[in-house]
LODOTOR-651293 format. One record per atom (N, C-alpha, C): x, y, z; atom name. Coordinates in steps of 0.001 Angstrom, whole numbers, always signed. Example, Ala and Ser with C-alpha at 12.3 -4.5 7.8 and 13.67 -1.06 7.14 Angstrom:
# residues 2
REC +13190 -5690 +7800 N;
REC +12300 -4500 +7800 CA;
REC +13200 -3300 +7800 C;
REC +12850 -2250 +7080 N;
REC +13670 -1060 +7140 CA;
REC +12900 +30 +7870 C;
# end
This chain:
# residues 264
REC -25698 +27281 -6532 N;
REC -25111 +26234 -5698 CA;
REC -24253 +26871 -4614 C;
REC -24465 +26478 -3384 N;
REC -23712 +27061 -2272 CA;
REC -22276 +26588 -2290 C;
REC -21383 +27444 -1805 N;
REC -19970 +27108 -1708 CA;
REC -19510 +27428 -304 C;
REC -18620 +26611 +252 N;
REC -18251 +26724 +1648 CA;
REC -16909 +27390 +1853 C;
REC -16626 +27692 +3121 N;
REC -15301 +28089 +3584 CA;
REC -14723 +29249 +2810 C;
REC -15532 +30231 +2508 N;
REC -15005 +31458 +1926 CA;
REC -14876 +31464 +423 C;
REC -15177 +30355 -245 N;
REC -15127 +30348 -1700 CA;
REC -16309 +31149 -2241 C;
REC -16105 +31828 -3349 N;
REC -17164 +32664 -3893 CA;
REC -18075 +31859 -4790 C;
REC -19303 +32325 -4938 N;
REC -20255 +31632 -5787 CA;
REC -20028 +31992 -7240 C;
REC -20593 +31158 -8118 N;
REC -20356 +31334 -9542 CA;
REC -20851 +32672 -10053 C;
REC -21801 +33270 -9375 N;
REC -22317 +34543 -9836 CA;
REC -21509 +35735 -9389 C;
REC -20481 +35510 -8535 N;
REC -19733 +36606 -7949 CA;
REC -18329 +36753 -8525 C;
REC -18015 +36062 -9628 N;
REC -16677 +36129 -10162 CA;
REC -16723 +36087 -11681 C;
REC -15567 +36311 -12289 N;
REC -15475 +36263 -13733 CA;
REC -15099 +34879 -14212 C;
REC -13991 +34808 -14913 N;
REC -13558 +33561 -15535 CA;
REC -13077 +32578 -14472 C;
REC -13603 +31363 -14456 N;
REC -13128 +30377 -13479 CA;
REC -11707 +29933 -13817 C;
REC -10898 +29600 -12819 N;
REC -9534 +29123 -13092 CA;
REC -9509 +27892 -13984 C;
REC -10482 +27003 -13796 N;
REC -10552 +25782 -14600 CA;
REC -11994 +25542 -15015 C;
REC -12171 +25288 -16292 N;
REC -13498 +24940 -16805 CA;
REC -13349 +23770 -17766 C;
REC -14125 +22736 -17541 N;
REC -14113 +21534 -18369 CA;
REC -15411 +21494 -19159 C;
REC -15294 +21302 -20469 N;
REC -16478 +21297 -21330 CA;
REC -16535 +20041 -22186 C;
REC -17536 +19219 -21934 N;
REC -17871 +18068 -22777 CA;
REC -16645 +17188 -23045 C;
REC -15952 +16797 -21966 N;
REC -14685 +16056 -22084 CA;
REC -14948 +14563 -22246 C;
REC -14378 +14004 -23311 N;
REC -14486 +12577 -23608 CA;
REC -13094 +11982 -23741 C;
REC -12926 +10763 -23197 N;
REC -11669 +10040 -23371 CA;
REC -11935 +8546 -23340 C;
REC -11396 +7865 -24343 N;
REC -11519 +6411 -24417 CA;
REC -10141 +5786 -24571 C;
REC -10027 +4561 -24091 N;
REC -8846 +3739 -24325 CA;
REC -9341 +2466 -24999 C;
REC -9131 +2397 -26302 N;
REC -9704 +1298 -27052 CA;
REC -11216 +1385 -27020 C;
REC -11871 +305 -26606 N;
REC -13337 +281 -26557 CA;
REC -13879 +764 -25210 C;
REC -12980 +1124 -24291 N;
REC -13417 +1543 -22959 CA;
REC -13563 +3059 -22888 C;
REC -14793 +3522 -22666 N;
REC -15050 +4944 -22490 CA;
REC -14812 +5298 -21026 C;
REC -13761 +6073 -20757 N;
REC -13384 +6406 -19374 CA;
REC -14028 +7707 -18919 C;
REC -14025 +8719 -19776 N;
REC -14687 +9985 -19478 CA;
REC -15754 +10218 -20539 C;
REC -16979 +10552 -20093 N;
REC -18116 +10618 -21016 CA;
REC -18799 +11978 -20933 C;
REC -18221 +12952 -21588 N;
REC -18875 +14247 -21702 CA;
REC -18908 +15062 -20429 C;
REC -17811 +15092 -19676 N;
REC -17785 +15832 -18413 CA;
REC -17783 +17336 -18661 C;
REC -18577 +18062 -17884 N;
REC -18596 +19530 -17920 CA;
REC -18761 +20060 -16500 C;
REC -17862 +20937 -16085 N;
REC -17952 +21584 -14773 CA;
REC -16937 +22720 -14723 C;
REC -17082 +23585 -13732 N;
REC -16130 +24681 -13505 CA;
REC -15635 +24617 -12070 C;
REC -14402 +25050 -11868 N;
REC -13810 +25161 -10539 CA;
REC -13647 +26641 -10227 C;
REC -14172 +27072 -9089 N;
REC -14203 +28490 -8754 CA;
REC -12892 +28960 -8112 C;
REC -12596 +30255 -8199 N;
REC -11359 +30784 -7614 CA;
REC -11289 +30549 -6109 C;
REC -10158 +30044 -5662 N;
REC -9903 +29911 -4239 CA;
REC -10577 +28743 -3550 C;
REC -11279 +27890 -4281 N;
REC -11955 +26781 -3621 CA;
REC -11105 +25513 -3673 C;
REC -11441 +24588 -2780 N;
REC -10889 +23245 -2832 CA;
REC -11970 +22339 -3405 C;
REC -11724 +21872 -4610 N;
REC -12687 +21096 -5385 CA;
REC -12228 +19644 -5343 C;
REC -13039 +18784 -4749 N;
REC -12635 +17398 -4523 CA;
REC -13372 +16474 -5477 C;
REC -12612 +15587 -6125 N;
REC -13180 +14593 -7037 CA;
REC -13055 +13226 -6378 C;
REC -14201 +12565 -6169 N;
REC -14223 +11246 -5549 CA;
REC -14768 +10229 -6553 C;
REC -14600 +8959 -6195 N;
REC -15096 +7880 -7038 CA;
REC -14264 +6642 -6805 C;
REC -14792 +5504 -7179 N;
REC -14076 +4248 -6998 CA;
REC -12914 +4104 -7949 C;
REC -12154 +3040 -7770 N;
REC -11031 +2762 -8654 CA;
REC -11531 +2539 -10082 C;
REC -10800 +3079 -11031 N;
REC -11146 +2884 -12437 CA;
REC -12285 +3730 -12935 C;
REC -12703 +4739 -12169 N;
REC -13827 +5591 -12580 CA;
REC -13379 +6840 -13346 C;
REC -12067 +7061 -13502 N;
REC -11590 +8156 -14347 CA;
REC -11023 +9346 -13599 C;
REC -10835 +9247 -12279 N;
REC -10373 +10398 -11495 CA;
REC -8983 +10863 -11934 C;
REC -8035 +9946 -11960 N;
REC -6664 +10318 -12318 CA;
REC -6554 +10687 -13793 C;
REC -7364 +10056 -14633 N;
REC -7377 +10408 -16059 CA;
REC -7845 +11849 -16230 C;
REC -8847 +12246 -15464 N;
REC -9316 +13635 -15503 CA;
REC -8203 +14588 -15094 C;
REC -7495 +14258 -14021 N;
REC -6419 +15128 -13545 CA;
REC -5317 +15258 -14594 C;
REC -4994 +14169 -15260 N;
REC -3953 +14210 -16302 CA;
REC -4376 +15086 -17479 C;
REC -5673 +15135 -17749 N;
REC -6142 +16034 -18810 CA;
REC -6008 +17499 -18393 C;
REC -6292 +17784 -17126 N;
REC -6173 +19164 -16655 CA;
REC -4725 +19630 -16728 C;
REC -3790 +18718 -16495 N;
REC -2360 +19038 -16626 CA;
REC -1887 +18980 -18080 C;
REC -2773 +18543 -18949 N;
REC -2471 +18301 -20367 CA;
REC -1355 +17259 -20534 C;
REC -1372 +16282 -19640 N;
REC -523 +15108 -19811 CA;
REC -1202 +14118 -20747 C;
REC -2500 +14318 -20966 N;
REC -3275 +13558 -21942 CA;
REC -4076 +14531 -22781 C;
REC -4397 +14126 -23996 N;
REC -5261 +14926 -24860 CA;
REC -6608 +14239 -25001 C;
REC -7651 +15022 -24921 N;
REC -9009 +14492 -24984 CA;
REC -9356 +14017 -26393 C;
REC -10248 +13053 -26457 N;
REC -10810 +12655 -27753 CA;
REC -11744 +13742 -28274 C;
REC -12522 +14294 -27357 N;
REC -13423 +15407 -27671 CA;
REC -13515 +16309 -26457 C;
REC -13919 +17549 -26692 N;
REC -14103 +18471 -25599 CA;
REC -12905 +19368 -25376 C;
REC -13003 +20222 -24367 N;
REC -11945 +21206 -24114 CA;
REC -11840 +21483 -22623 C;
REC -10652 +21862 -22210 N;
REC -10414 +22350 -20849 CA;
REC -9840 +23753 -20963 C;
REC -10402 +24666 -20186 N;
REC -9943 +26054 -20183 CA;
REC -9261 +26347 -18853 C;
REC -8073 +26885 -18907 N;
REC -7361 +27345 -17721 CA;
REC -7277 +28862 -17810 C;
REC -7934 +29521 -16865 N;
REC -8055 +30978 -16873 CA;
REC -8585 +31485 -18220 C;
REC -9538 +30743 -18768 N;
REC -10191 +31134 -20001 CA;
REC -9496 +30703 -21268 C;
REC -8309 +30103 -21144 N;
REC -7529 +29715 -22319 CA;
REC -7679 +28227 -22618 C;
REC -8104 +27869 -23842 N;
REC -8211 +26454 -24201 CA;
REC -6823 +25817 -24257 C;
REC -6691 +24606 -23696 N;
REC -5351 +24030 -23556 CA;
REC -5085 +22825 -24444 C;
REC -6101 +22254 -25061 N;
REC -5892 +21003 -25778 CA;
REC -4984 +21134 -27000 C;
REC -4962 +22309 -27595 N;
REC -4155 +22491 -28808 CA;
REC -2889 +23311 -28561 C;
REC -2507 +23500 -27298 N;
REC -1340 +24320 -27005 CA;
REC -57 +23706 -27551 C;
REC +820 +24555 -28063 N;
REC +2157 +24128 -28451 CA;
REC +2999 +23933 -27191 C;
REC +4153 +23263 -27344 N;
REC +4961 +22897 -26194 CA;
REC +5373 +24094 -25348 C;
REC +5777 +25183 -25988 N;
REC +6208 +26365 -25241 CA;
REC +5062 +26942 -24415 C;
REC +3868 +27007 -25016 N;
REC +2696 +27514 -24299 CA;
REC +2304 +26574 -23169 C;
REC +2495 +25280 -23411 N;
REC +2158 +24276 -22409 CA;
REC +3052 +24411 -21177 C;
REC +4333 +24653 -21396 N;
REC +5249 +24856 -20269 CA;
REC +4827 +26079 -19450 C;
REC +4432 +27138 -20144 N;
REC +3994 +28357 -19436 CA;
REC +2739 +28076 -18616 C;
REC +1821 +27289 -19177 N;
REC +605 +26911 -18455 CA;
REC +937 +26122 -17200 C;
REC +1827 +25156 -17328 N;
REC +2141 +24283 -16197 CA;
REC +2848 +25025 -15074 C;
REC +3477 +26138 -15383 N;
REC +4104 +26925 -14331 CA;
REC +3065 +27546 -13401 C;
REC +1830 +27633 -13870 N;
REC +754 +28155 -13024 CA;
REC +176 +27081 -12112 C;
REC +630 +25844 -12307 N;
REC +89 +24706 -11573 CA;
REC +1178 +24019 -10763 C;
REC +793 +23542 -9582 N;
REC +1663 +22681 -8799 CA;
REC +994 +21337 -8631 C;
REC +1780 +20264 -8762 N;
REC +1216 +18916 -8731 CA;
REC +1802 +18125 -7572 C;
REC +930 +17527 -6763 N;
REC +1345 +16625 -5699 CA;
REC +927 +15218 -6110 C;
REC +1901 +14392 -6404 N;
REC +1629 +13069 -6947 CA;
REC +1260 +12070 -5847 C;
REC +597 +11000 -6262 N;
REC +65 +10020 -5319 CA;
REC +1149 +9435 -4423 C;
REC +2269 +9064 -4974 N;
REC +3349 +8464 -4188 CA;
REC +4447 +9478 -3888 C;
REC +4103 +10742 -3902 N;
REC +5009 +11871 -3653 CA;
REC +5978 +12112 -4802 C;
REC +6517 +11021 -5423 N;
REC +7375 +11117 -6608 CA;
REC +8578 +12022 -6382 C;
REC +9181 +11905 -5218 N;
REC +10408 +12652 -4948 CA;
REC +11588 +11978 -5652 C;
REC +12606 +12771 -5931 N;
REC +13816 +12238 -6534 CA;
REC +14672 +11617 -5436 C;
REC +14823 +10295 -5478 N;
REC +15520 +9588 -4403 CA;
REC +16984 +10001 -4272 C;
REC +17600 +10402 -5385 N;
REC +19026 +10730 -5370 CA;
REC +19296 +12164 -4924 C;
REC +18231 +12935 -4681 N;
REC +18373 +14323 -4259 CA;
REC +17982 +14483 -2799 C;
REC +18606 +15440 -2131 N;
REC +18189 +15772 -776 CA;
REC +16802 +16411 -795 C;
REC +16217 +16530 +373 N;
REC +14930 +17216 +511 CA;
REC +15029 +18630 -57 C;
REC +16082 +19345 +286 N;
REC +16259 +20710 -207 CA;
REC +16319 +20737 -1731 C;
REC +17097 +19840 -2309 N;
REC +17249 +19833 -3767 CA;
REC +15952 +19452 -4468 C;
REC +15143 +18587 -3844 N;
REC +13833 +18268 -4415 CA;
REC +12964 +19508 -4513 C;
REC +12936 +20301 -3455 N;
REC +12098 +21505 -3438 CA;
REC +12679 +22572 -4361 C;
REC +14013 +22636 -4442 N;
REC +14679 +23658 -5255 CA;
REC +14693 +23317 -6741 C;
REC +14329 +22092 -7083 N;
REC +14478 +21611 -8463 CA;
REC +13804 +22534 -9478 C;
REC +12529 +22848 -9246 N;
REC +11791 +23687 -10205 CA;
REC +12370 +25098 -10262 C;
REC +12830 +25601 -9127 N;
REC +13423 +26936 -9109 CA;
REC +14700 +26974 -9938 C;
REC +15480 +25912 -9875 N;
REC +16714 +25857 -10667 CA;
REC +16417 +25667 -12150 C;
REC +15349 +24930 -12442 N;
REC +15018 +24646 -13839 CA;
REC +14335 +25823 -14536 C;
REC +13529 +26582 -13806 N;
REC +12631 +27534 -14454 CA;
REC +12826 +28986 -14048 C;
REC +13838 +29254 -13242 N;
REC +14122 +30643 -12899 CA;
REC +15615 +30918 -13067 C;
REC +15975 +32175 -13032 N;
REC +17391 +32571 -13111 CA;
REC +17857 +33168 -11785 C;
REC +17204 +32771 -10697 N;
REC +17555 +33279 -9383 CA;
REC +18959 +32839 -8975 C;
REC +19659 +33681 -8232 N;
REC +20941 +33250 -7666 CA;
REC +20733 +32055 -6738 C;
REC +21760 +31222 -6607 N;
REC +21636 +30010 -5805 CA;
REC +21245 +30309 -4363 C;
REC +21772 +31385 -3786 N;
REC +21432 +31691 -2392 CA;
REC +19940 +32007 -2248 C;
REC +19355 +32638 -3267 N;
REC +17920 +32929 -3225 CA;
REC +17096 +31661 -3407 C;
REC +17584 +30762 -4265 N;
REC +16902 +29483 -4463 CA;
REC +16876 +28693 -3164 C;
REC +18010 +28629 -2496 N;
REC +18075 +27905 -1225 CA;
REC +17160 +28550 -197 C;
REC +17182 +29886 -141 N;
REC +16341 +30600 +815 CA;
REC +14863 +30321 +555 C;
REC +14454 +30346 -713 N;
REC +13050 +30102 -1036 CA;
REC +12649 +28650 -749 C;
REC +13546 +27719 -1041 N;
REC +13254 +26312 -771 CA;
REC +13078 +26071 +722 C;
REC +13945 +26674 +1529 N;
REC +13822 +26539 +2977 CA;
REC +12529 +27185 +3482 C;
REC +12150 +28301 +2883 N;
REC +10909 +28969 +3270 CA;
REC +9700 +28096 +2958 C;
REC +9716 +27416 +1807 N;
REC +8604 +26535 +1443 CA;
REC +8547 +25337 +2387 C;
REC +9703 +24796 +2769 N;
REC +9721 +23694 +3723 CA;
REC +9157 +24138 +5068 C;
REC +9504 +25335 +5478 N;
REC +8964 +25869 +6725 CA;
REC +7455 +26037 +6639 C;
REC +6968 +26444 +5483 N;
REC +5535 +26686 +5313 CA;
REC +4727 +25398 +5491 C;
REC +5332 +24244 +5136 N;
REC +4626 +22972 +5308 CA;
REC +5010 +22289 +6624 C;
REC +5690 +23034 +7499 N;
REC +5974 +22524 +8831 CA;
REC +7196 +21655 +8944 C;
REC +8138 +21793 +8010 N;
REC +9364 +20985 +8053 CA;
REC +10577 +21877 +8282 C;
REC +11366 +21504 +9278 N;
REC +12612 +22206 +9564 CA;
REC +13693 +21181 +9877 C;
REC +14920 +21527 +9538 N;
REC +16090 +20692 +9849 CA;
REC +16040 +19322 +9182 C;
REC +15366 +19237 +8044 N;
REC +15372 +17978 +7282 CA;
REC +15948 +18178 +5880 C;
REC +16381 +19396 +5582 N;
REC +16756 +19716 +4201 CA;
REC +17932 +18895 +3690 C;
REC +18780 +18399 +4575 N;
REC +19950 +17627 +4131 CA;
REC +19660 +16141 +4051 C;
REC +18490 +15724 +4476 N;
REC +18123 +14306 +4431 CA;
REC +17680 +13913 +3026 C;
REC +17734 +12622 +2752 N;
REC +17225 +12082 +1500 CA;
REC +15836 +11490 +1742 C;
REC +15021 +11349 +688 N;
REC +13671 +10813 +880 CA;
REC +13618 +9496 +1650 C;
REC +14611 +8651 +1471 N;
REC +14629 +7356 +2162 CA;
REC +14825 +7507 +3669 C;
REC +15213 +8706 +4099 N;
REC +15512 +8927 +5510 CA;
REC +14368 +9629 +6257 C;
REC +13264 +9878 +5588 N;
REC +12148 +10556 +6234 CA;
REC +10883 +9714 +6128 C;
REC +9905 +10030 +6956 N;
REC +8668 +9245 +7021 CA;
REC +7760 +9536 +5825 C;
REC +6725 +8698 +5688 N;
REC +5765 +8899 +4598 CA;
REC +5047 +10225 +4697 C;
REC +4678 +10618 +5927 N;
REC +4026 +11907 +6103 CA;
REC +4933 +13062 +5737 C;
REC +6207 +12953 +6090 N;
REC +7168 +13993 +5719 CA;
REC +7344 +14067 +4202 C;
REC +7358 +12910 +3556 N;
REC +7485 +12902 +2089 CA;
REC +6336 +13666 +1439 C;
REC +5120 +13474 +1965 N;
REC +3968 +14208 +1430 CA;
REC +4157 +15706 +1595 C;
REC +4687 +16106 +2755 N;
REC +4925 +17524 +3001 CA;
REC +5990 +18081 +2066 C;
REC +7037 +17311 +1849 N;
REC +8073 +17748 +905 CA;
REC +7477 +17886 -493 C;
REC +6618 +16940 -875 N;
REC +5976 +17000 -2192 CA;
REC +5128 +18258 -2329 C;
REC +4449 +18648 -1258 N;
REC +3653 +19879 -1298 CA;
REC +4562 +21092 -1370 C;
REC +5657 +21078 -596 N;
REC +6621 +22182 -654 CA;
REC +7181 +22336 -2064 C;
REC +7478 +21225 -2708 N;
REC +7973 +21284 -4086 CA;
REC +6898 +21831 -5025 C;
REC +5643 +21428 -4791 N;
REC +4553 +21867 -5670 CA;
REC +4319 +23368 -5588 C;
REC +4603 +23983 -4422 N;
REC +4348 +25424 -4274 CA;
REC +5604 +26267 -4516 C;
REC +6691 +25624 -4943 N;
REC +7972 +26328 -5085 CA;
REC +7886 +27504 -6046 C;
REC +7128 +27362 -7118 N;
REC +7032 +28418 -8135 CA;
REC +5797 +29298 -7932 C;
REC +5235 +29262 -6726 N;
REC +4066 +30079 -6394 CA;
REC +2923 +29884 -7389 C;
REC +2444 +28651 -7545 N;
REC +1373 +28388 -8515 CA;
REC +53 +28994 -8084 C;
REC -828 +29186 -9056 N;
REC -2172 +29672 -8776 CA;
REC -3145 +28512 -8563 C;
REC -2750 +27328 -9041 N;
REC -3589 +26138 -8962 CA;
REC -2758 +24995 -8396 C;
REC -3304 +24283 -7411 N;
REC -2648 +23100 -6866 CA;
REC -3493 +21872 -7174 C;
REC -2841 +20830 -7661 N;
REC -3506 +19585 -7998 CA;
REC -2940 +18476 -7113 C;
REC -3817 +17744 -6447 N;
REC -3397 +16670 -5546 CA;
REC -3982 +15351 -6041 C;
REC -3126 +14353 -6245 N;
REC -3587 +13025 -6649 CA;
REC -3469 +12077 -5462 C;
REC -4597 +11767 -4837 N;
REC -4666 +10857 -3689 CA;
REC -3629 +11228 -2619 C;
REC -3693 +12433 -2051 N;
REC -2636 +12889 -1147 CA;
REC -2545 +12139 +183 C;
REC -3609 +11428 +594 N;
REC -3557 +10722 +1884 CA;
REC -3384 +9215 +1726 C;
REC -3204 +8748 +501 N;
REC -3035 +7312 +278 CA;
REC -1805 +6791 +1024 C;
REC -1987 +5686 +1722 N;
REC -871 +5049 +2416 CA;
REC -547 +5631 +3771 C;
REC -1306 +6623 +4210 N;
REC -1050 +7250 +5500 CA;
REC -2064 +6783 +6542 C;
REC -1636 +6724 +7810 N;
REC -2567 +6355 +8868 CA;
REC -3503 +7527 +9140 C;
REC -4586 +7303 +9901 N;
REC -5573 +8373 +10105 CA;
REC -5001 +9665 +10678 C;
REC -4022 +9563 +11576 N;
REC -3439 +10769 +12168 CA;
REC -2683 +11566 +11107 C;
REC -1868 +10891 +10330 N;
REC -1110 +11580 +9285 CA;
REC -2032 +12095 +8186 C;
REC -3067 +11329 +7869 N;
REC -4031 +11773 +6860 CA;
REC -4689 +13078 +7288 C;
REC -5074 +13159 +8567 N;
REC -5690 +14374 +9082 CA;
REC -4722 +15541 +9023 C;
REC -3436 +15276 +9285 N;
REC -2429 +16340 +9224 CA;
REC -2268 +16859 +7801 C;
REC -2316 +15960 +6819 N;
REC -2212 +16393 +5419 CA;
REC -3458 +17179 +5023 C;
REC -4625 +16765 +5502 N;
REC -5846 +17535 +5242 CA;
REC -5703 +18963 +5770 C;
REC -5188 +19085 +6983 N;
REC -4994 +20417 +7570 CA;
REC -4019 +21237 +6743 C;
REC -3009 +20571 +6202 N;
REC -2021 +21275 +5385 CA;
REC -2640 +21753 +4070 C;
REC -3503 +20945 +3472 N;
REC -4202 +21362 +2250 CA;
REC -5042 +22602 +2515 C;
REC -5750 +22600 +3638 N;
REC -6551 +23771 +4007 CA;
REC -5654 +24984 +4279 C;
REC -4490 +24753 +4866 N;
REC -3560 +25843 +5148 CA;
REC -3042 +26453 +3847 C;
REC -2731 +25597 +2870 N;
REC -2260 +26103 +1576 CA;
REC -3347 +26952 +909 C;
REC -4600 +26498 +1012 N;
REC -5715 +27256 +454 CA;
REC -5816 +28627 +1110 C;
REC -5685 +28651 +2426 N;
REC -5819 +29897 +3176 CA;
REC -4616 +30816 +2996 C;
REC -3415 +30264 +3152 N;
REC -2198 +31083 +3121 CA;
REC -1844 +31581 +1727 C;
REC -2065 +30745 +731 N;
REC -1613 +31067 -622 CA;
REC -2743 +31505 -1548 C;
REC -3986 +31391 -1087 N;
REC -5149 +31752 -1900 CA;
REC -5175 +31004 -3233 C;
REC -4761 +29744 -3193 N;
REC -4735 +28936 -4406 CA;
REC -6093 +28275 -4634 C;
REC -6326 +27899 -5876 N;
REC -7446 +27043 -6235 CA;
REC -6921 +25613 -6265 C;
REC -7607 +24702 -5596 N;
REC -7105 +23331 -5484 CA;
REC -8109 +22326 -6037 C;
REC -7555 +21308 -6713 N;
REC -8337 +20136 -7103 CA;
REC -7697 +18937 -6435 C;
REC -8494 +18184 -5684 N;
REC -7993 +17035 -4950 CA;
REC -8709 +15782 -5436 C;
REC -7934 +14813 -5915 N;
REC -8469 +13512 -6297 CA;
REC -8315 +12583 -5101 C;
REC -9405 +11957 -4664 N;
REC -9298 +11084 -3499 CA;
REC -10424 +10059 -3496 C;
REC -10171 +8954 -2789 N;
REC -11268 +8022 -2464 CA;
REC -11511 +8023 -965 C;
REC -10803 +8902 -258 N;
REC -10900 +9010 +1202 CA;
REC -12044 +9958 +1561 C;
REC -13184 +9394 +1952 N;
REC -14356 +10225 +2190 CA;
REC -14188 +11143 +3400 C;
REC -13513 +10675 +4438 N;
REC -13297 +11532 +5598 CA;
REC -12507 +12766 +5202 C;
REC -11501 +12567 +4377 N;
REC -10700 +13688 +3884 CA;
REC -11545 +14601 +3010 C;
REC -12318 +14021 +2107 N;
REC -13142 +14819 +1202 CA;
REC -14116 +15714 +1963 C;
REC -14774 +15152 +2964 N;
REC -15762 +15924 +3723 CA;
REC -15103 +17027 +4549 C;
REC -13852 +16822 +4924 N;
REC -13151 +17799 +5750 CA;
REC -12640 +18991 +4947 C;
REC -12131 +18733 +3739 N;
REC -11423 +19796 +3021 CA;
REC -12232 +20446 +1909 C;
REC -13305 +19804 +1454 N;
REC -13964 +20249 +218 CA;
REC -14859 +21458 +410 C;
REC -14808 +22362 -557 N;
REC -15870 +23346 -739 CA;
REC -16992 +22715 -1557 C;
REC -16607 +21998 -2598 N;
REC -17571 +21222 -3387 CA;
REC -16952 +19873 -3730 C;
REC -17840 +18903 -3980 N;
REC -17428 +17536 -4281 CA;
REC -18067 +17094 -5591 C;
REC -17252 +16490 -6447 N;
REC -17749 +15877 -7683 CA;
REC -17552 +14370 -7555 C;
REC -18620 +13614 -7801 N;
REC -18567 +12156 -7732 CA;
REC -18594 +11594 -9148 C;
REC -17507 +10930 -9530 N;
REC -17423 +10291 -10842 CA;
REC -17886 +8844 -10733 C;
REC -18766 +8448 -11630 N;
REC -19237 +7067 -11659 CA;
REC -19424 +6646 -13106 C;
REC -18686 +5610 -13495 N;
REC -18749 +5083 -14857 CA;
REC -18536 +6178 -15897 C;
REC -17599 +7080 -15589 N;
REC -17195 +8106 -16549 CA;
REC -18089 +9316 -16642 C;
REC -19105 +9388 -15779 N;
REC -20019 +10533 -15806 CA;
REC -20068 +11194 -14429 C;
REC -20596 +12413 -14388 N;
REC -20756 +13120 -13121 CA;
REC -22078 +12679 -12492 C;
REC -21971 +11918 -11418 N;
REC -23165 +11418 -10733 CA;
REC -23673 +12435 -9705 C;
REC -22733 +13251 -9176 N;
REC -23093 +14247 -8168 CA;
REC -22100 +15392 -8234 C;
REC -22587 +16618 -8025 N;
REC -21728 +17788 -7873 CA;
REC -22416 +18744 -6910 C;
REC -21802 +18962 -5750 N;
REC -22414 +19837 -4762 CA;
REC -21564 +19961 -3522 C;
REC -22131 +20507 -2466 N;
REC -21408 +20712 -1224 CA;
REC -21284 +19407 -441 C;
REC -20353 +19350 +517 N;
REC -20283 +18165 +1379 CA;
REC -21597 +17884 +2103 C;
REC -22298 +18943 +2538 N;
REC -23594 +18731 +3203 CA;
REC -24583 +18068 +2265 C;
REC -24637 +18555 +1015 N;
REC -25541 +17955 +33 CA;
REC -25194 +16490 -196 C;
REC -23899 +16210 -200 N;
REC -23440 +14845 -456 CA;
REC -23929 +13896 +627 C;
REC -23824 +14312 +1886 N;
REC -24162 +13408 +2985 CA;
REC -25661 +13151 +3117 C;
REC -26480 +14027 +2537 N;
REC -27936 +13815 +2632 CA;
REC -28537 +13339 +1312 C;
REC -27675 +13096 +321 N;
REC -28177 +12646 -978 CA;
REC -28873 +11296 -843 C;
REC -29989 +11130 -1581 N;
REC -30685 +9848 -1573 CA;
REC -30330 +8999 -2790 C;
REC -29292 +9407 -3530 N;
REC -28811 +8596 -4654 CA;
REC -28225 +7304 -4092 C;
REC -28753 +6129 -4442 N;
REC -28288 +4874 -3833 CA;
REC -26832 +4556 -4150 C;
REC -26370 +4894 -5351 N;
REC -24977 +4620 -5716 CA;
REC -24038 +5495 -4896 C;
REC -24369 +6779 -4797 N;
REC -23552 +7698 -4010 CA;
REC -23571 +7314 -2538 C;
REC -24743 +6991 -2010 N;
REC -24857 +6611 -602 CA;
REC -24024 +5379 -298 C;
REC -24045 +4416 -1209 N;
REC -23255 +3204 -1004 CA;
REC -21770 +3522 -980 C;
REC -21333 +4407 -1886 N;
REC -19916 +4778 -1923 CA;
REC -19517 +5511 -649 C;
REC -20314 +6481 -249 N;
REC -19987 +7274 +945 CA;
REC -19932 +6387 +2177 C;
REC -20928 +5533 +2371 N;
REC -20952 +4662 +3540 CA;
REC -19835 +3632 +3489 C;
REC -19562 +3123 +2306 N;
REC -18502 +2143 +2165 CA;
REC -17139 +2707 +2478 C;
REC -16891 +3953 +2053 N;
REC -15580 +4556 +2278 CA;
REC -15397 +5036 +3718 C;
REC -16482 +5390 +4399 N;
REC -16337 +5901 +5770 CA;
REC -16493 +4807 +6811 C;
REC -17171 +3695 +6435 N;
REC -17434 +2647 +7433 CA;
REC -16828 +1304 +7062 C;
REC -16288 +1181 +5855 N;
REC -15760 -87 +5402 CA;
REC -16576 -609 +4246 C;
REC -16050 -1582 +3484 N;
REC -16729 -2091 +2294 CA;
REC -18102 -2644 +2603 C;
REC -19077 -2289 +1782 N;
REC -20416 -2840 +1960 CA;
REC -20924 -3466 +658 C;
REC -20022 -3625 -285 N;
REC -20422 -4189 -1565 CA;
REC -19680 -3491 -2685 C;
REC -19904 -3925 -3887 N;
REC -19217 -3352 -5026 CA;
REC -20182 -2536 -5852 C;
REC -19661 -1462 -6466 N;
REC -20509 -632 -7310 CA;
REC -20502 -1163 -8723 C;
# end
């Protein structure tokens, strides 16, 4: 399978940063994830698309081990995570940065303190170094002179940038984005897409992006996974996606890029 934008192919590397094997999850009688299996390659931006209620965010929560699977396993750098003890789980999560759908900034903290939070919690750095690193991360996402402001005093696009700065504070190897362009206008959405690509390039991170924004998916993805009714309906490059003759996938792609054309 071809991979774009400098990501390596599965035959050119060792252990993938993330590998999902036969993942199942149900809530009562509702089967949300039905035997998912896939790998995410080093340094790629792997985008998961699908309609509401198709299991995208549930999958992301399993990768963070915020949920435990009914069956199956997820491997992070070759290590199975479903049975990890709390101490091991904390160590695993330090390798990951999470950008939440609504940014999830602490309203009572300044922008600087939001970005510095993980550094204060998980390192023994002197305060001057913490401040210096937090300011450097804000600069990396294109924010300057906002560190003393509170989240309520900045725009939605700025909040997303602060959330990304916070996610990269501990220099993670993996970045996870949950609907990063939700609620943003097309101009701001495009700016966040560019920032995701910049993080991939500058930090050499492996990224998983959950989105229903097809324009964003086609712009940033090395590969795209389409979830439908808890199963993998498609996995391939953006080019493969746009020429697919799968009627369900075609309806989703056209509906998301041109407006609703019906329900799946």
